[in-house]
PABA-718981 format. One record per residue: x, y, z of N, C-alpha, C, O in turn; residue in three letters. Coordinates in steps of 0.02 Angstrom, whole numbers, plus 50000, padded with zeros to 5 digits. Last residue first. Layout:
BEGIN
XYZXYZXYZXYZALA/...
REM end
This chain:
BEGIN
490994580650941490904580451014491054573451041491004572251101ARG/491454590850810491504584050838491434584450913491784588450945ILE/491194599150667491014599450738490984592350765490544588450747LYS/492454604150549491924599550572491804600350647492264601850685PRO/492694618750462492894615250523492334610650547491794613050564THR/493004619050295492464619750343492634615450405492704609350400HIS/494204627150200494074621650246493494623450292493494628650325TYR/493884633050032494134633550100493864627950145493374624650129LEU/494284636849885493994630749914494254630049985494774626949997ASP/495004648449864494284648549852493924642449881493344642749899LYS/496314657249878496024651849918495264652249911494934655849948MET/497544660949752496904662049784496674655949824496824650249806LYS/499114666549743498754660149747498104661049786498124661949847LYS/500014677049737499434677049692499054670549691498694669249642GLY/500984678249829501164674649768500584674149719500644671149666LEU/500284684949930500874688049901501054684849834501244688349787LEU/499374675149966499134681049932499704684849898499614687549844MET/500284665950023499854663949967499604670049929499614670249867ARG/500754673850127501214671750074500834669450013501034670949956THR/499634675050207499914681050177500394679350120500414682850070GLN/499464661450243498934665050208499214671250172499054672550114ALA/500684658750311500514655150250499984658950210500044659450149GLU/500564667450420501114668350373500954664850307501084667550253ILE/499454661750483499424668750460499964669950407499834673250356GLN/499944648950517499394649650468499324656750441499174657650382PRO/501034652950609501154649650545500574650150495500684651650437LEU/500384659550723500914662450682500944659450612500874662950563PHE/499554652650803499374659650790499864663150743499774668950726SER/500224640350810499564640750779499344647950764498984649150716PHE/501654646250849501444640550808500774641950775500754644450719SER/501914656450931502454654650886502264648750842502674646550801LEU/500794657051009500934662850965501504661450917501574664950866MET/500914645351083500384645951034500524651550984500384650850924ASN/501934648951168502044643551121501534643851065501694642751006ILE/501244658951238501844660751200501994655351148502164656951091ILE/500294652251310500064656151252500654658251208500574659251148VAL/500724646951424500884643151363500634646651300500734644251244MET/500194654151529500844656251502501034652651437501464655051400PRO/498964646051542498954652951518499634655251493499664658251439THR/499124633551600499074634051527499144641151502499374642251446GLU/499114631551735499734633751706499714634551630500224636151599MET/497864625951757497994632751781498614635651748498634641651734VAL/498124613351705497624617651672497704624851693497624629451653ALA/499024608351797499264609851729498764614151690498964618151647PHE/498104606751904498694611151910498954613151841499084619051829PHE/497234597351856496984604051869497554609051874497504614751852LYS/498104586551853497824588951790497544596051798497604600151753ARG/498384584651988498934586251942498674589051876498984593551847TRP/497124581352041497424587752058497994589652010498074595551993TYR/495984573951918496474573551972496814580351983496804584551938PRO/494274577951888494964578251866495434577551926495284580151980TRP/492974578651930493314572251937494034572151911494364566951912ASP/492504591251899492664589751969493054583351977493434582552025GLU/493104600351760492754594451785492974592551855493574592351869PRO/493144618251788493474611951769493064606051795492724606551846MET/491744629251750492234626051795492544619751765492244616351723PRO/491724639551600491394635151648491924631451690492494630751668LYS/492524655851598492374649351569492044644951622492074646451682VAL/492654666551691492234667251632492044660551603491464659451585ILE/493514663351792492874666251812492394666751753491784667251763LYS/494654659251729494274654151764493604656851790493174652951810PHE/495104671751678494924666251633494484661151668493984658851639ARG/495444678451793494834680451757494614675051709494014673951699ILE/496624671551827496064671851874495414673551838494894670451850LEU/497424674051713497234667151731496624667151778496174663051768THR/497554687851723497234684951664497004677851679496454675851659ILE/498274689551843497574691751839497204688751779496604687251784PRO/499494682351795499124680551856498404683051852497944678951858VAL/500084687951685499764681551676499334679651737498864675651730PHE/500744699151725500054700151700499704693451687499094693351678PHE/502014695551753501564696551810500834697051788500374695651826ILE/502714695951637502454689451658501954690151715501524685751725LEU/503274708451620502604707251592502304700651613501694699751607THR/504524706551677504034710751712503334709451686502854709351725ILE/505124699051577505004696051643504484699951682504054697051716THR/505254708351474504804702751465504644699351531504084696851540LEU/506204717151531505544719551509505054713851504504484714451528ILE/507294708551553506984712151609506284714351590505814713451629VAL/507594704151422507414699451474507054702751532506554700151557SER/507974715951357507374712351335507134707451389506534706751399MET/509154718751432508594723551429507944720051410507434720951442ILE/509934707451405509734708951474509134713651475508664712751514ASP/510124708251264509784702451294509534703851365508994701751383PRO/510804721451255510144720151227509804714051259509224714751279LEU/512074725151293511564724451346510884722551321510414721951360SER/512754725251169513004721351225512464719951278512414714451303TYR/512484733351064512094727251070512264723151132511934718151146ALA/513334744251066512614745651060512184739451070511584739951083PHE/514614738451070514344741851129513594742651126513244741751176THR/514934722251004514774729350993514444732251055514044728951088ALA/515124708951016515624713251047515464720651042515804724751072GLN/514084703650944514134701951015514624706551052514534707851111LYS/514314707050812513834711150850513894709750925513764714250965VAL/515094697950750515434703650780514974707950823515194711850864ASP/514244688750686514514687150753514854693050788514894693150849PRO/512964689850596513504694650607513784693550677513584697050724ASN/512164678550592512324681950530512924686450538513354686950494VAL/512114675550728512334670450681512564673750616513084671950588ILE/511594687050783512284685150802512554679550757513164678950748THR/510314686950726510774692450713511504690350728511954691750688LEU/509744675850784509864675850712510374681250693510794680250650LEU/509664680650916510054674650901510224674250827510784672550809GLY/508794691450903509494692750922509934686750907510514687550887PHE/507574684650860507904689850822508634690850838509054691150793GLY/506824675550932507384672950892507804678350857508324676850828PHE/505914682851012506174676451034506824674450997507294672151028THR/505604694350941505844695051010506174688551034506664688751071ILE/505164688350822505774692350822506054693350892506654693150902LEU/503994681650865504534678050832505184681950837505704679050854PHE/503234692350915503444686950960504024683050930504494681250966VAL/503024700450798503414702950855503664697350900504234697550922SER/502214695950694502944695150688503314696550753503874693950762ASP/500874698650730501064692050707501814690950713502044685550734ILE/500824711950765500604707050814500814699950794500924695750838LEU/501344718050643501664718750708501474713250756501914710150787LEU/500434712950535501164712750534501454712750605501774707850625VAL/499054713650552499324708950503500074708150506500344703150482ARG/498814723250654498494716650656498844711550612498914705750631LYS/499584734450617499654731450683499404724250683499734719750710GLU/499094736950488499804735650499499924732150565500304727350569LEU/497734739450517497924734050472498654732050484498814726150491HIS/497904750850596497594744850625497764738750582497924733350609ARG/498414759750504498834757650560498564751350591498944746850610PHE/497264760550424497894758250395498364755950449498694750750443MET/496354766050513496254759150491496884756350458497014750450463TRP/496904778850526496824774650585496744767350565497034762850597ALA/496794783550395497454782750425497424778050485497854773850494PHE/495394783950380495804779750336496484778350367496724772650367LYS/495134793450477494874786750486495244781750441495394776150461LEU/495734804750426495974802250490495744795050502496094791050533TRP/494974807050309495674804950304495914801950369496274796950367PHE/493294800550297493784805350324494494802650322494604796650333PRO/492564795850145492804793350210493344798150236493814799550199VAL/492394801450021491914803250074492114800650143491854803050193GLU/493154797149920493314803849945492864805750003492944811150032LYS/493854782049876493284785149910493484791849941493934792249983ASN/495044777049826494524779449779494004783749814493744788449784LYS/495794773349935496104777649884495584780649838495674786249813LEU/494904764950003495144771050036495414775949983495284781949987PHE/494854754449912494264758749919494434765249955494144770449940GLU/496104749249937495944751649870495344756349871495314761349837LYS/495934745450070496404750750053496274753549984496334759649973VAL/494974734950061494824741150098495284746850078495054752550069SER/495604725349978494924727749965494784734449998494514738949967LEU/496864722850036496814726049970496124728749955496064734049923PRO/496314718150168496794723550160496764726650090496644732650085PHE/495514707150161495174713550174495654719450166495434725150160ASP/496334696550149496074699350086495684705750099495554709450051ILE/496554691550273497004696850251496784699850184497014705250165VAL/495814680450295495474686850304495904692850285495664698450281GLY/496624670050299496454672350232496034678750235495904681950184TRP/496614666950432497164670950407497034673750338497284679050320GLY/495504658650435495464665250467496014669850442495904675850431TRP/496094648050367495504651350339495404658250370495254663050335ARG/497074645050459497274647150392496694650650357496794655650323LEU/496294640950564496654647250572496944649650505497054655650496LEU/495824628850509495354634150527495704640850532495454645850507GLN/497024621850494496634623550434496124629050449495994633350407LYS/497414620650629497844624250581497434626450519497504632050496TYR/496374612850679496474619650704496894623650655496744629550642LEU/496584600950608495954604550600496024611850623495774616450590SER/497844597150657497744598350585497114602550573497124607150532LYS/497554595450792498044600450771497954602250698497994608050679CYS/496634584850781496434591250811496904596850791496684602350773SER/497434574850731496894577450688496614584050715496384588250677SER/498244573250844498534575550781498004578150733498114583150698PHE/497344568850945497744574850953497994577650887497954583650875PHE/495804563750863496364562650908496784568950909496604573950879ASN/494754569150796494654562450824495224560450870495144556050912HIS/494764586550847494734581150798494634574450833494444574150891GLY/494144602950880494374596450904494304591350848493854591850806VAL/493954619850926494144614950874494374608450907494754608550955VAL/492574623851032493284624151017493444618650966493114613550964ALA/490984630150993491394624150999492124626050988492284629350938ASP/490354644051093490464640351031490854634051046491044632651103ALA/489194654651178489714649551180489744645751114489234644551082SER/488994671751225488764665851189489354660951188489934662851195TYR/488624683851357489034679151318488634674551272488024673651279PRO/488494701151364488124694951376488424689551331488464690751270ILE/489024713551339489434708751375489024702751400489194699651451PHE/489154722851184488824721351248489204715451278489644712651246HIS/489864735851080489864729451114489354728951170489144733951199PRO/489724741850921489504743350989489464736751027489074732451008VAL/490684747850783490444742350824490264744750894490604748950923GLY/490164759150651490584757150708490264751350746489654750150742VAL/490234769250518489974762750537490424759850591491004758350578PHE/490524779650414490174780650477489824774050497489214773450493ASP/491024777150289491484776950346491154777650413491474776550465GLY/489874777250210490394782450201490864782950261491074788350281LYS/489064766450214488914771850262489454777250261489484781450307ARG/489694758550122489014760750108488814766450153488434770950132LYS/490854755950190490884760550133490194762750110490114768150082PHE/490324747650293490744753450308490754758450250490654764450261PHE/489714736950229489304741850264489684748350278489404753750274ALA/490874730950179490324732750133489874738050165489674742850133ARG/491584728750295491834733550247491304735550196491294741250172TRP/490774719050361490924725550392491134730650340490884736250340TYR/490834708450272490194711850283490314718750314489984723550294PHE/492154705050292491974707950228491284711350233491174716450201ILE/492244698850415492444705850411492284709050345492264715150340GLN/491514685950373491394690050432491594697350423491154701750422ASP/491904679150254491264682550258491214687550315490914692850307ASP/492994673150129492924676050196492254679650198492064682850149VAL/493214669949999493244664650048493194667050119493324663250165GLY/492074677949883492674677849926492634672149976492094669849994LEU/490894678349818491474676149779492104675449821492594672549799SER/489904683849894489904676549888490524673949851490654667949852VAL/489914695550010490224694449944490314686949936490754683949967ASP/488284697950085488994696450088489264695650016488874695149969TRP/487094711250073487274704850102488034703950104488394708550121TYR/487034724750038486944719649987487234712950010487584709549973ASP/486994734750127487654732050113487644726750059488164724350037ALA/485614736150136486004741550104486704739150086486984741250036ASP/485274724450206485024725650138485444730850102485604730050043LEU/485934726550327486104720750287485874721650215486234719850168LEU/485244738150367485964738450353486194732550312486594733350266THR/483984732950391484074737750336484814738450318484984739350259GLN/484144725950505484064722150444484154726650383484374724450330LEU/485454732450608484764733050582484724728850518485214728350481SER/486474719050672486394725850644485654726550628485274721750634ALA/487684707950747487004710250734487024717350705487514720950712SER/488674692850750488584700050754487874701850732487524697850702TYR/489904680850763489204682250779489124689750788489474692750829ALA/491214681950676490834676050699490084677550709489684675650667ALA/491484699050675491794692450682491294687550711490994688750763PHE/491774715250606491314710050627491674703250628492114701950587THR/493084725750674492644723450621492234717550647492334715150702ASP/493504740350764493394733150765492944731450707492464735050692LYS/493804753350822494134750550762494104742950765494624739650768LEU/493064754650941492884758550883493184755750819492854755750767LYS/493514747651054492994744751012492834748450949492514745650905GLY/494654746451146494634750351084494134747451035494304745150980LYS/494334739951272494824745351266494734749651204494734755751209ILE/493354730351260493344734551320493794740651312493664745951341ALA/493694723851142493064727551145493044732251205492744737651201TRP/494934718351182494894723351128494254727251130494254733351120GLU/494574709451287495014715151299494934720551245494884726451261SER/493744700251220493504703851279493914710151290493634715551302LEU/494624695251122494024698951103493754703051160493554708851150GLY/495564688951206495774694151160495184698451138495234704551136GLY/494814679351271495074684951310495314690651266495264696451285LEU/494464671151156493964673651204494214679851241493884685051242ALA/495684668251091495134671551054494644674851103494434680551093VAL/496384662051196496654668051163496104671951127496064678051132CYS/495564650851221495664655951273495914662451243495684667851262THR/495744643951101495074646251119495114651751172494744656651169ALA/497104640951113496874645251058496184648151073496044654051061GLU/497024632451224497414638751228497194643551174497114649551186ILE/496294621851171496014625851226496374632551233496064637651247ARG/497174616951079496534619451055496204623851108495884628951092MET/498194612951164498324618351117497684621251087497644627151072PHE/497564602351240497794608451271497894614151222497694619851237VAL/496054595051168496764595051186497004602051205496684607051189PRO/494414596751247494864597051189495584596851212495724598351270VAL/493564597651353493604591151320494124590951264494274585551237ASP/493354609851405493794605451443493864598551412494174594051441TRP/492484615451305493114618651324493594613851358494194613851342TYR/491334613651232491774607851241492454609951267492954606551254ASN/490584625251254490244619151230490674612951241490414607651258ASN/491314636351291491104631751344490774625451319490684620751357ASP/492044646851237492014640351202491814634851251492114629451253PHE/491434663951220491794658551254491694651951215491314651651167VAL/491404679951195491324673951154491744668451185492354668351176ALA/490984694251239491124688151278490944682051237490394679251244VAL/490554704851171491274704751186491474698351221492074697151233ALA/489374703851042489554701951110490314701951117490674699351074SER/488934717850942489274711450950489434710151023489594714651061GLN/488204727250814488194725550885488484718550893488314713950856TYR/488524741250709488404734150718488524732550791488884736150826PHE/487814756550645488144752650697488044745250687487534743150659LYS/487004764250571487714765550565488114761750618488684763450633HIS/485694762550600485924759750537486674760750526486954758250477ASP/485554769950718485574762650721485834759450657486154754150659ARG/485734782950778486024781050713486094773450708486644770850695LYS/485784778550953485614783050899485944780550835486394776350838ASP/485124765551058485654768351016485374773550968484804773050945SER/484124759351124484374765451155484924768751113485154774251129VAL/483904748051043483374753051050483634759651079483384764951061LEU/485074740451055484864742950990484374748850998484434753850964TYR/485064737251191485624741051163485424744251097485584750051084LEU/483874729651197483954735751236484504740251207484414746251200HIS/484214718951112483634723251098483694729951134483584735251105SER/485294713151178485384716051112484814720851095484934726151067LEU/484624708651293485164713751298485284717051232485354723151228ARG/483774699351232483494704851271484004710451278483844716351271ALA/484674690451176484264694451132483924700251168483794705451138LEU/485314685351299485674688151242485234692851200485424698551189PHE/484884678851411484744686051407485034689351343484984695351335GLN/485314665451399484594667051395484434674551387483914676351360PRO/486724664451290486474665451357485734667551352485554671051305ASP/486754653351150486674660051178486464659751251486084655451272LEU/487874644151062487374643451115487334650051152487834652251182VAL/488304639550900488284644950950487704644050998487124643350978HIS/488374630750796488554628250862488494633450917488614631950975ASP/488074637650680487604632450701487754629750771487314626850803ALA/488364655350708488534648850681488084643550712487754644750762ASP/487264669250677487644664950722487844658650684487534656850634PHE/486744685750647486964679450618487394675750669487844678650700THR/485334696650654485914693450687486104687250648485674683850620SER/484374711550636484694705750604485274703250646485664707250672PHE/482884717350688483584717250706483874710850678483644705450694ILE/481524725450605481924719350617482644720850636482984725050605TYR/480734735550564480684733650634481144727950653481164725750711ASN/480874736450429481174741750469481174739950543481584742650582ARG/480074727250370480764725350384481134730450426481664729050454LEU/478534722850401478914729150399479634727550419479784726750478ASN/477754710250302478134712150361478494718850350478744720150295GLU/477014704350200476844711150221477204713550282476994718450314GLY/477414692550150476924692150204476734699050230476324699650277LYS/478384696450064477764693850034477214693250086476614693350069SER/479394699550155479064704850117478404702550088477914706350087ARG/479734686750195479454691350244479104697150209478574699450232LEU/480254681550075479654678550105479324683250155478714683750159ASP/481384689850058480864689550006480204686850035479674689550021LYS/482104686550172481864693450162481294693550111480794696950121VAL/482394673150143481984674850201481694681850194481104683050209ALA/483204674550030482554671050024482104672650083481494673250075HIS/484294681550085483904684350030483224681050024482724684450014LYS/484754672450184484504679150203484074682150148483544684950162ALA/485154661050110484624660650159484324667450176483714668150181GLY/486174666750028485604663149999485014663050048484454664650030TRP/487074672050121486734676550074486114673150045485594676350039THR/487524660450187487174665750224486764670150176486184671750190ARG/488144653850079487584650750114487174655950153486564655950150ASN/489154663050047488654661249997488034658250030487474659850011ALA/489894663850169489594669750138489034667950090488494670950093ALA/490574653350231489864653950243489514659550206488904660250211GLY/491694643350130491544648950174490794649850179490414647450137ALA/491694632750039491984631750106491874637350155491944636450215GLY/491964641149887491764634949920492094634649989492684636149996ILE/491284655749812491844652449845491574646449884491024646649912ALA/490374656849660490364656549733490984652849759491174647649733GLU/490394656149522490634662249554490644662249629490894666849660GLY/488974645649500489574648749472489754655249509489314659349524PRO/488524634249624488314640349590488944643949565489394645249604ILE/488764622149692489024623149625488774629149589488804629349527GLY/487254618349784487974617849773488154619749701487744619049656ALA/485964628549856486214623849804486964624049798487274629349805PRO/485394629050017485844632649971486124627749920486494623149938HIS/483794628550075484354624350054484764628150002484504630149950VAL/482994635050221483154635550150483764631050136484184630050179TYR/481714637650336482284633350317482374633750242481904632950203ILE/481084647250470481154646350398481774642250383482294643250414LEU/479944649950587480564646150578480604644350505480204640350480VAL/479184663750671479254659450612479914655750617480394658150647ASP/478964667050801478604670750750478614666850685478124666750648ALA/478854651450895479214657150867478764660950818478254658350795PHE/478064640750920478104645850972478484652150948478414657450978ASP/478234631850818477634635950816477634641350869477244646150865GLU/479304624250851479424629850805478824634450799478874640250779GLU/478954613350925479044619650961479184625550915479194631250938ARG/478934601250861478334605350858478394612150892477944616250887GLY/480254596850877479694593350911479064597650915478714597650965LYS/481574601150845481024606050855480454602950896480204605950943PHE/482324589650824482484594050881481904598750897481754600050955ILE/481764584550709481764580350769481904584550832481634583150885ASP/482064594850625481354593550640481294589050701480814589750740LYS/483474593550621483154599650648482424598350667482204600450720LEU/483624581150557483884582150625483534588150658483344587850716THR/483084584050432482774578850474482984579650547482584578850592SER/484004593450390483304595450399482944590450443482544592250486ILE/485154585350382485134591050429484424593250442484244594850499THR/484854575750284484994573550352484914579350402484654578450457GLU/484644584450173484114579750195484224577650268483764577750309ASP/485864591750158485234595150178484714590350205484364591950253SER/487154590150123486924586450182486224588850204486034587950261TYR/487244597750005487544591050007487264586950065487164580850058LYS/486714610850023486324605749988486584598650001486184593950008GLU/486774619250179487114617250118486784610950089486584606450125GLU/485474629450240485834623150244486154621450177485844622150124ILE/484894640950352485084640250283485614634750279486134635150311THR/483584645650457484114640750446484254640250370483804639350330TYR/483034658250548483154656750477483734651950472484314653850482VAL/481794662850660482404658950650482454657050576481974654650547LEU/481154677150727481134673050666481804669450659482324672750653VAL/480294682450868480934679950842480804675650781480394671050783ILE/479194685050937479484690750903480164688950873480554693350854GLN/478824674251008478394675950951478614682450917478264684950872ASP/479704673851114479844669651056479434671650996479654670950939LEU/480264688251202479704684151178479854680351114480094683151066PRO/481804685551291481424689651244480864685351214480984679451201PHE/482444675651356481954679451395481554684251351481024686551371THR/482674659951271482784667151276482244670551317481664668651315GLN/482564646551248482584648651318482694656251326482804658651381ASP/482664644751112482014643451143481984646051214481444647651239TYR/484004646851093483514651651064482844650951099482504655851112PHE/484484635751159484674642351185484234647851155484104652851188SER/483994625451081483724626251149483894633151177483504636051214GLU/484824627050969484114628450964483804629551033483404634151042PHE/486054623151029485984629750999485244631650993485054637251010ALA/485834609951069485954615151120485874622251092485644626751127PRO/485594604150933485084604350986485234609751039484784613751053GLU/486754604350854486184608550835485684609350893485374614550900LEU/487594594950918487814601850908487214606450896487164611850926VAL/486944582950920487194585450984487474592550979487584595751030MET/486664580950782486124582350829486384585650893486094590450917HIS/488024588350684487614582850712487094585450762487084591350780PRO/488144598250535488234597650608487774592250636487194591550615GLU/488384601450404488234594350421488314593150496488524587750517ASN/487954615950394488254611650342488054604450355487614601650322VAL/487074631450414487254624750437487534620750378487374622050320ALA/486784647950473487014643450420487224636750449487514636450503PRO/485554657050536485984651650559486184647250500485774643150478ILE/484914672650584485154668550528485664663450552486154665250585LEU/483554680350645484144676450668484334671550613483964666850599VAL/482804694450672482934690350613483594686750627484134689650620PHE/481644700150786482334697750777482354692950717481974688150714HIS/480674714950804480744708150780481494706450773481904710750757ARG/479584725550892480274723550880480294716250858479974711950888VAL/478304728050931478434728050859479154726050842479304724850784ASP/478304728651067477954723051036478074722650961477964717350931GLU/478914740851089479304734751103478974728651070479314724051049LEU/478494751350947478434749151017478854742851027479114740050979SER/478934755650819478434759450857478384757650930478244762050972PRO/480734755450796480074752150793479574755950836479774759250885PRO/481714768450725481454765550787480794761850775480334764850747LEU/482214775850624482404768750625482114765050685482254759150694THR/481664788350652481584785550585481724778050585481394774250549VAL/482064792450780481384789850770481284786450702480854782050696LYS/483294793750865483264791450795482594788250779482544782250766ASP/483044788951041483314792850985483154789750917482914784150912PRO/481614788851153482174785551120482404789351058481994792551026LEU/480484794251206481114797351224481714794251190482274796851197ASP/479454786251167479424793251146480074796951161480204802251132SER/479684774251227479864774851157479824782051132480134783751081PHE/480374770951372479864775551346480054777051274480524780851261ASP/480664754951443480874760151396480274764351373479744761651358LEU/480304744251518480264750851550480444756551502480374762451521LYS/480564733251443479864734851454479774741751486479234744751481LYS/481964733051453481644734251388480924736551398480694741151364CYS/482114729551586482314736251565482014738051497481834743751485LEU/481664716351576481294721051619481474728251600481034732651599SER/482674711251497482004711851468481564716451511481134720051484PHE/483784711851583483754716151524483064716651493482884721851466TRP/484274712351736483694709451701483544713851641483204718951647ASP/485994709951774485444714551756484894710651720485034706351679THR/487124702751789486694703451849486094707951837485724709651883SER/487804703851672487504697351687487034697751747486594693551755MET/488314716651680487764715351633487424708751648486814708051638GLU/489304715151780488764719951788488174718351743487594718651764ARG/490154705551724489814704151787489214708851797488684706651819LYS/490574712751608490244706351602489844704751666489264702751662TYR/491254723351664490644724751626490234718351618489624718451621LYS/492314716151721491864720051765491214721651729490674721351759ARG/492914711151606492614706551655492134710151701491604707551718TYR/493404722651544492874718751512492524714051560491914713151557GLY/494404726051636493854730751623493264727051592492684728151611LYS/495234714651623494934716451688494324721051679493804720051710TYR/495564715451487495224709451512494884711051579494314709051590VAL/496224727851485495614726951447495214720951471494604721251476GLY/497334725251564496854730251587496184729551551495654730351580LEU/497934715751479497734714051547497214718851575496724716851606SER/498184723351363497744717551360497494715651430496904714051438HIS/499084732851411498434735051386497934729251384497354730051402ARG/500154724451442499844728551494499144730651473498674730151512THR/500424719251315500254714751370499904718451427499414716051455ALA/500744730951245500154727151225499934722351280499334721351291MET/501934734451314501364739051313500714735251297500204736251329TYR/502724723551281502564724851352501954729451358501524728451400ALA/502794725451143502484719351170502294720351242501754718251263TRP/503484737651139502814737151110502444731051139501854731451156TYR/504694733451193504304738451229503574738251205503114738751245VAL/505044724651090504974722151158504554726951200504124724851239THR/505124733150980504624727850980504514725051050503954723251068LEU/506214741051022505554744151012505004738951013504474740051042SER/507224731551023507044734851086506344737851080505934737351125ILE/507234728550886507084723250935506884726251002506434723751036LEU/507614740950832506964738050815506764732750866506184732550887ILE/508884742450884508364747150904507674744450888507194745550927TYR/509484731850816509474731850889508934736550914508554734850960VAL/509374736250684509004730350705508954729950781508444727950808LEU/510274746850685509564748250676509144742350698508614743250729LEU/511474739850697511264744350751510524745950746510184746450797GLN/511634732950577511444729250638511214733750695510804731750735PRO/511464734850428511394740050479511184736650545510614737550566PHE/511814723750345511864730550320511874735750376512254740650372LEU/511694711750417512274712850374512374720250356512944722650353LEU/510524713250485511114711050522511754712050482512284713150511GLY/509624716050386509854721650427510474719850468510894724050483LEU/509544702850337509764708250292509974714550331510454717950311TRP/509284695350460509774693350410510014699350369510614700850367ILE/508304701350536508934699550569509484697450519510074697950535PRO/507254702650437507674708450453508314706550493508824709850484SER/506354693050406507034692050382507504697750400508094697750380LEU/505194698650460505424692250485506164690950466506544688050505LEU/505084710350381505204710850452505474704350481505934704450522LEU/504864704750256505414709450265505594710150339506184710450357SER/503714697350279504334693850266504944698450273505474696250294TRP/502794708250301502904702950350503564699450340503954698650388THR/502874715650182503064718750246503214713450299503694714150337MET/502404705850092503064708850084503304711950149503884711150168PHE/501124703350139501614698050141502324700750134502784698250166GLY/500544716350115500584713450182501104707950188501494707850235PRO/500794718449966501064722750020501084719450089501614719650121LEU/500124711049872500824709449886501064712649951501474709849987ILE/498894717149864498924710149886499634708249906499734704349953GLU/499274729349811499034729249880499004722049907499074721049968LEU/499584725149681500104728249723499904727949797500324726649840LEU/498314721049638498864716149645499424718749689499714715049728ARG/497644733249637497414727849681497974722749692498084720449748HIS/498364739949539498354742649607498144737149656498434736549710VAL/498054731749430498754732449451498804735149523499224733049562TYR/496654732949417496954726449429497674726849455497884722849497PRO/496524747849401496244744149457496574737249468496774735849525ASP/496924759049330497384753449337497174748849394497594746249431TYR/495814767549338496084765749273496514759449277496494755149234LYS/495604769249476495074766249434495354763849368495144758549343LYS/496814775049513496604768749544496074765349501496104759249491VAL/496794786849436497324781949426497114775049454497224769949421ILE/495674793449489495694791549419496204786149406496074781349369ARG/496084795549622495484791649607495484789149535495314783349522THR/497184803849601497274797249632496684792749617496774786849600ILE/496544815149546497024811349506497134804349534497184799449497MET/495764819349654495434817549591495894813149548495684808249518PHE/496734822349747496264817049762495924814649698495814808649689LYS/497334833149678497724827149694497264821249708497384815749683SER/496314842649675496564839849611496934833349624496864828549586VAL/496234845249813495654842849777495854839549711495584834349693LYS/497504850249841497284844049873496694840949836496654834849829ALA/497444861949764497954856749749497744850049779497804844849746TYR/496434868949828496344867049758496824861449739496644856749703GLU/497054870849952496424867249947496304864649877496114858849867TYR/498154878549915498254872049947497634867649941497664861649928ASP/497544890049869497894885849821498014878849849497984873949813LEU/495884892449940496614893049940496914888449888496604883649866SER/494424899249860494774893649894495534894549888495784897049838PRO/493984916549887494184911149842494524905549881494884906949929ARG/492584922349982493304921649972493454915649927493114910549928PRO/491184930749906491444924949942492194924349930492434925549874MET/
REM end
């Protein structure tokens, strides 16, 4: 046999040494990685000052590059929204349970993970609750009850925080009205408060408590967990009647089911979309259309968010969620990702579910509530040190996948957050710091170049606005014409949102992590109707 090349041996030794160093100095490596996102963000945000003094020409090139990047992302986003909308229309016009009944199980892939028949398929639906009122919990339950997939193959698992458990359980029983007997099972668990080591305010601990106890009870009943599709939804999520049927079909026709998670690309906020103040509605629109576009264009490098599904075996192998962290959604993805040695990808479908947009008792409390929710989402930046440290240690995840995710982290945590601020204020700050730049040849045409590029991208607001109104529920008919006009004009106001609610909470979260300030007691967004 030929001897391995010296390059191969060198690479093997290098990987071994990196792994040893990371393991030996784990706390220091972790702390360095916590600093990195905030450091990069602030370095870029302050670049008009320090580069304006040291190398203004480089800053001009950076601003042009960011403008071109922004135009590219706007184009890509618009095409993604259009592509996603077409898939949404196609899937909504399909009878998915009829297609499920037509499946020939002898021809389906991955027999090891395949239930024996459609009648053996079970849904394990996990719903964490805190103190949601009757008007929030009832529509969500009714949406489960109205599913086209057989109810006697669905297990609902409610897991409730202890503080409000008596009221919430009473509310649920009033909503059920004996109809829980139509399901395969409806299980309710109470998550005790104050368990040492658990983060407060995030759903990870509550989800883990309910899921573990439900799995234990199903095992005691002799259930075959291999037949179960696991899903988790928030207490306000209202599913389209075809949701579980579409999920079942997608799951059954997939190969390597344990190496995939399944998620709807159409997460709308129709529960109260037209009842909330304008900035809350704009944020809801950004989340809805952003998710639709990303899943339609580049679903491979997507992590789990809000509502997602997988085989129940995947949940068991990932050992549920990390209860010590203030984030649950994408952390589940990374636990499964490394358990599957990097072979874990998202598969979208386009049957929608609806959630509540953030709202308070008045405009100012709505703004405060939205900011706190987005700060909690921004704290998701903790997935950067966790994932990158594991990249350095794990020799089984392919290098190209590590590199792709590193760029995705950079794009998501730095470029997308900072670019709008720099495009808007970068040149103005540069000229304040270094007034001589106005006379420099290399910067003379910069404002005109940026203006032309950004003006061209404004055209993409037209199709996005049209598609937005085709996905969300119609505006109230009793609204006056002037109010409907301003509702149509809300889409361009996303720029204001990107300089405020989509910007400041992210910066604060990264700065907190940069300074070593942990966020363990996180804000639970109240549901107000």
